N, CA, C and O of each residue as an XYZ file, in Angstrom:
432
protein
N      23.355     22.923    231.451
C      24.651     24.114    231.261
C      24.721     24.795    232.384
O      23.711     24.774    233.088
N      25.805     25.506    232.815
C      26.105     26.298    233.691
C      25.591     27.776    233.558
O      25.618     28.403    232.498
N      25.126     28.256    234.731
C      24.699     29.920    234.292
C      25.609     30.643    233.764
O      26.792     30.507    234.073
N      25.202     31.486    232.920
C      26.075     32.596    232.278
C      25.914     33.840    233.178
O      24.869     34.420    233.472
N      27.343     34.155    233.599
C      27.273     35.637    234.278
C      26.873     36.700    233.083
O      25.740     37.176    233.153
N      27.711     37.100    232.007
C      27.549     37.774    231.316
C      28.643     37.261    229.931
O      29.607     36.501    229.841
N      27.901     38.115    229.007
C      29.037     37.730    227.653
C      29.320     39.117    227.103
O      28.550     40.066    227.252
N      30.465     39.168    226.466
C      31.212     40.163    226.111
C      32.083     39.550    224.751
O      32.731     38.505    224.822
N      31.986     40.339    223.569
C      33.216     40.275    222.577
C      33.388     38.767    222.250
O      34.516     38.348    221.989
N      32.245     37.878    222.253
C      31.969     36.663    221.786
C      32.439     35.524    223.086
O      32.616     34.326    222.866
N      32.563     36.046    224.194
C      33.011     35.077    225.183
C      32.122     34.779    226.108
O      31.487     35.690    226.639
N      31.957     33.697    226.397
C      31.078     33.649    227.904
C      31.716     33.347    229.160
O      32.458     32.396    229.401
N      31.279     34.418    230.060
C      31.748     34.274    231.384
C      30.815     33.303    232.662
O      29.839     33.891    233.127
N      31.054     32.128    233.106
C      30.125     31.332    233.770
C      30.582     30.445    234.819
O      31.744     30.047    234.743
N      29.865     30.075    235.773
C      30.204     29.168    236.840
C      29.839     28.021    236.549
O      28.780     27.765    235.975
N      30.997     26.888    237.054
C      30.889     25.618    236.601
C      30.850     24.777    238.460
O      31.843     24.481    239.126
N      29.679     24.629    238.776
C      29.651     24.521    240.122
C      29.685     22.896    240.722
O      29.588     22.504    241.885
N      29.828     22.267    239.682
C      30.319     20.767    240.190
C      31.768     20.404    240.147
O      32.217     19.403    240.705
N      32.441     21.206    239.503
C      33.816     20.946    239.085
C      34.705     21.221    240.568
O      35.413     20.219    240.667
N      34.957     22.043    241.647
C      35.476     22.075    242.803
C      34.758     22.915    243.720
O      33.747     23.530    243.384
N      35.265     22.955    244.893
C      34.756     23.652    245.777
C      35.032     25.378    245.963
O      34.237     26.207    246.406
N      36.282     25.571    245.520
C      36.707     27.015    245.385
C      35.706     27.811    244.549
O      35.106     27.161    243.693
N      35.427     29.112    244.657
C      34.735     29.808    243.817
C      35.738     30.571    242.520
O      36.779     31.209    242.678
N      35.160     30.314    241.483
C      36.062     31.163    240.239
C      34.662     30.892    238.961
O      33.515     30.446    238.973
N      35.659     31.495    237.923
C      34.669     31.930    236.957
C      35.643     31.168    235.672
O      36.853     31.321    235.507
N      34.647     30.269    234.798
C      35.221     30.056    233.671
C      35.077     31.114    232.600
O      34.332     32.073    232.806
N      35.754     30.993    231.458
C      35.709     31.911    230.203
C      35.914     31.085    229.030
O      37.013     30.647    228.688
N      34.478     30.828    228.235
C      34.966     30.420    227.095
C      34.305     31.108    225.860
O      33.425     31.966    225.927
N      34.910     30.558    224.621
C      34.615     31.387    223.510
C      33.343     30.652    222.697
O      32.813     31.103    221.681
N      32.972     29.373    223.412
C      32.037     28.479    222.898
C      32.266     27.684    221.715
O      31.388     27.083    221.095
N      33.745     27.723    221.383
C      34.171     26.673    220.390
C      35.401     26.029    221.173
O      36.213     26.553    221.935
N      35.241     24.486    220.653
C      36.341     23.603    221.270
C      36.581     22.545    219.974
O      35.635     22.003    219.402
N      37.719     22.377    219.675
C      38.397     21.419    219.141
C      38.077     20.030    219.616
O      38.489     19.724    220.734
N      37.371     19.115    218.893
C      36.977     17.853    219.445
C      38.429     16.552    219.341
O      39.115     16.013    220.210
N      38.395     16.446    217.693
C      39.139     15.630    217.470
C      39.396     15.796    215.710
O      38.716     16.423    214.898
N      40.816     14.865    215.472
C      41.157     15.003    214.036
C      40.789     13.343    213.435
O      40.916     12.375    214.185
N      40.314     13.197    211.959
C      40.393     11.840    211.674
C      40.875     12.063    210.363
O      41.095     13.232    210.043
N      41.131     10.932    209.343
C      41.745     10.990    208.143
C      40.884     12.014    207.112
O      41.465     12.733    206.299
N      39.284     11.976    207.273
C      38.646     12.766    206.556
C      38.429     14.293    206.841
O      38.121     15.106    205.970
N      38.617     14.571    208.107
C      38.397     15.984    208.667
C      38.551     15.791    210.237
O      38.970     14.831    210.883
N      38.079     17.012    210.620
C      38.241     17.173    212.109
C      36.793     17.816    212.723
O      36.093     18.437    211.923
N      36.369     17.690    214.011
C      35.390     17.835    214.751
C      35.510     18.832    215.581
O      36.451     18.821    216.375
N      34.641     19.833    215.571
C      34.327     21.013    216.606
C      33.093     21.015    217.366
O      32.044     20.534    216.937
N      33.227     21.550    218.477
C      31.920     21.821    219.366
C      31.832     23.485    219.226
O      32.774     24.242    219.463
N      30.423     23.912    218.764
C      30.557     25.190    218.699
C      29.039     25.431    219.377
O      28.032     24.846    218.975
N      29.059     26.352    220.427
C      27.940     26.718    221.170
C      27.071     25.422    221.369
O      25.876     25.458    221.076
N      27.692     24.198    221.896
C      27.294     22.918    222.469
C      26.981     21.803    221.228
O      26.635     20.642    221.446
N      27.136     22.282    220.141
C      26.535     21.609    218.669
C      27.845     21.088    218.177
O      28.850     21.789    218.299
N      27.898     20.000    217.674
C      29.073     19.215    217.178
C      29.095     19.573    215.661
O      28.002     19.748    215.124
N      30.185     19.695    214.944
C      30.388     20.142    213.359
C      31.533     19.194    213.096
O      32.352     18.843    213.946
N      31.507     18.825    211.864
C      32.394     18.151    211.333
C      32.741     18.781    209.985
O      32.014     18.849    208.994
N      33.826     19.169    210.117
C      34.657     19.749    208.869
C      35.341     19.056    207.968
O      36.545     18.860    208.134
N      34.673     18.583    206.881
C      35.365     17.691    206.055
C      36.453     18.454    205.128
O      36.195     19.560    204.653
N      37.918     17.670    204.856
C      38.590     18.231    204.209
C      38.460     18.069    202.766
O      39.388     18.469    202.064
N      37.553     17.598    202.290
C      37.104     17.940    200.509
C      36.154     19.470    200.771
O      35.830     20.098    199.763
N      35.880     19.827    201.700
C      35.224     21.065    201.796
C      36.153     22.469    202.298
O      36.136     23.650    201.951
N      36.866     21.770    203.182
C      37.924     22.971    203.667
C      39.143     22.153    203.593
O      39.436     21.367    204.494
N      40.107     22.377    202.176
C      41.352     21.888    202.030
C      42.066     22.633    202.561
O      43.166     22.080    202.571
N      42.157     23.901    203.184
C      43.276     24.516    203.961
C      43.723     23.600    205.220
O      44.890     23.482    205.594
N      42.658     23.002    205.781
C      43.114     22.276    206.795
C      43.990     20.746    206.446
O      44.822     20.193    207.166
N      43.623     20.435    205.477
C      44.282     19.061    205.336
C      45.673     18.746    205.849
O      45.936     17.657    206.361
N      46.385     19.529    205.732
C      47.998     19.124    206.062
C      48.216     20.171    207.314
O      49.233     20.864    207.335
N      47.268     20.258    208.314
C      47.578     21.043    209.698
C      47.805     20.207    210.691
O      47.200     19.150    210.868
N      48.618     20.617    211.322
C      49.052     19.731    212.658
C      47.785     19.876    213.769
O      47.175     20.941    213.864
N      47.509     18.911    214.453
C      46.548     18.952    215.458
C      46.582     20.300    216.409
O      45.539     20.779    216.854
N      47.782     20.823    216.658
C      47.902     21.797    217.403
C      47.350     23.144    216.790
O      46.791     23.968    217.514
N      47.518     23.341    215.462
C      47.364     24.187    214.279
C      45.388     24.311    214.517
O      44.706     25.297    214.794
N      45.041     23.081    214.300
C      43.563     23.028    214.275
C      43.148     23.513    215.454
O      42.253     24.354    215.378
N      43.653     23.145    216.840
C      42.809     23.278    217.775
C      43.054     24.640    218.438
O      42.641     24.933    219.560
N      43.888     25.581    217.499
C      43.964     27.030    218.037
C      42.920     27.913    217.123
O      43.110     28.448    216.031
N      41.836     27.878    217.895
C      41.001     28.848    217.232
C      40.871     29.867    217.943
O      41.118     29.995    219.142
N      40.390     30.780    217.042
C      39.901     32.276    217.875
C      38.487     32.609    217.485
O      38.086     32.062    216.458
N      37.620     33.448    218.151
C      36.227     33.630    217.760
C      36.064     35.126    217.898
O      35.851     35.411    219.076
N      36.089     36.182    217.100
C      36.257     37.370    217.150
C      34.909     38.102    217.231
O      34.696     39.189    217.768
N      34.049     37.308    216.602
C      32.448     37.484    216.719
C      31.704     35.957    216.713
O      32.160     34.871    216.356
N      30.509     36.284    217.199
C      29.567     34.774    217.414
C      29.862     33.879    216.180
O      29.959     32.654    216.245
N      30.009     34.707    214.912
C      29.409     34.000    213.566
C      31.070     33.962    213.078
O      31.022     33.538    211.923
N      32.386     34.191    213.406
C      33.471     34.419    212.850
C      34.586     33.614    213.602
O      34.936     33.833    214.762
N      35.081     32.668    212.785
C      36.219     31.869    213.388
C      37.460     32.018    212.941
O      37.642     31.873    211.732
N      38.565     32.334    213.792
C      39.780     32.362    212.887
C      40.607     31.265    213.246
O      40.593     31.020    214.453
N      41.404     30.453    212.464
C      42.720     29.575    212.806
C      44.261     30.408    212.526
O      44.974     30.243    211.536
N      44.518     31.278    213.623
C      45.600     32.301    213.279
C      47.012     31.501    212.833
O      47.887     31.986    212.115
N      47.019     30.464    213.296
C      48.402     29.577    212.811
C      48.089     29.093    211.169
O      49.109     28.689    210.610
N      47.236     29.080    210.587
C      46.684     28.828    209.263
C      46.393     29.644    208.631
O      46.311     29.470    207.416
N      46.114     30.890    209.227
C      45.496     32.221    208.460
C      44.514     31.809    207.481
O      44.525     32.039    206.272
N      43.474     31.027    208.314
C      42.093     30.695    207.778
C      41.135     30.966    208.756
O      41.097     30.489    209.890
N      40.081     32.052    208.057
C      38.840     32.690    208.682
C      37.422     32.018    207.881
O      37.210     32.142    206.675
N      36.729     31.454    208.629
C      35.539     31.025    208.414
C      34.284     31.606    209.019
O      34.366     32.048    210.166
N      33.282     31.649    208.462
C      31.933     31.983    209.110
C      31.330     30.751    209.471
O      31.717     29.676    209.013
N      30.144     30.902    210.492
C      29.503     29.953    211.016
C      28.619     29.248    210.036
O      28.251     28.091    210.245
N      28.243     29.978    208.885
C      27.081     29.790    207.858
C      28.168     28.624    206.860
O      27.781     27.474    206.652
N      29.252     29.029    206.430
C      30.101     28.124    205.836
C      30.650     27.066    206.488
O      31.199     26.242    205.757
N      30.660     26.827    207.814
C      30.770     25.878    208.371
C      29.626     24.712    208.460
O      29.846     23.502    208.490
N      28.235     25.420    208.497
C      27.271     24.709    208.588
C      26.650     24.134    207.161
O      26.069     23.113    206.792
N      27.059     25.246    206.634
C      26.538     24.811    204.912
C      27.623     25.107    204.111
O      27.682     26.245    203.645
N      28.551     24.259    203.841
C      29.607     24.391    203.177
C      29.431     24.327    201.558
O      30.160     24.851    200.715
N      28.156     23.469    201.341
C      27.914     23.440    199.787
C      27.449     24.808    199.240
O      27.514     24.995    198.025
N      26.991     25.765    200.048
C      26.737     27.339    199.491
C      28.104     28.179    199.268
O      28.162     29.261    198.684
N      29.076     27.552    199.780
C      30.347     28.348    199.443
C      31.522     27.300    198.944
O      32.400     26.734    199.596
N      31.169     27.253    197.385
C      32.078     26.498    196.675
C      33.426     27.068    196.796
O      33.622     28.204    197.228
N      34.540     26.109    196.332
C      36.031     26.555    196.679
C      36.341     27.281    195.275
O      36.247     26.833    194.132
N      36.685     28.371    195.671
C      37.103     29.392    194.558
C      38.763     29.706    194.603
O      39.229     30.280    193.619
N      39.415     29.450    195.401
C      40.548     29.754    195.781
C      41.706     29.249    194.917
O      41.372     28.395    194.096
N      42.999     29.599    194.929
C      44.024     29.086    193.961
C      44.700     28.182    194.803
O      45.887     28.105    194.487
N      44.351     27.386    195.870
C      45.064     26.592    196.954
C      45.158     25.087    196.213
O      44.329     24.448    195.566
N      46.361     24.852    196.550
C      46.338     23.262    195.593
C      47.144     22.423    196.737
O      47.845     22.883    197.637
N      46.863     21.149    196.463
C      47.646     20.164    197.767
C      49.120     20.650    197.315
O      49.501     21.177    196.270
N      49.914     20.217    198.675
C      51.437     20.448    198.599
C      52.150     19.125    197.936
O      53.371     19.095    197.780
């Protein structure tokens, strides 16, 4: 991992020395959209891969790739998809069985 300069408001500021010769700083929220498949989609959060299955997170089932990939991280444990108006905690992503679906959401 590249050395961290500092962290603020869920963002990590760091150098990536093997990328190119000019000096510059990268900023990352630590969350990255990886891909989508028929049954769900994958994220990398702080270096760990997570699979969000549509059966556990039905709000994402009909979302476009752009909507899934637009993720904000207001705090280290809070994730927001602003184009879908969906908010999740890290614990609900890691342990969806602890959070049974209770919304009035239904398939289109």
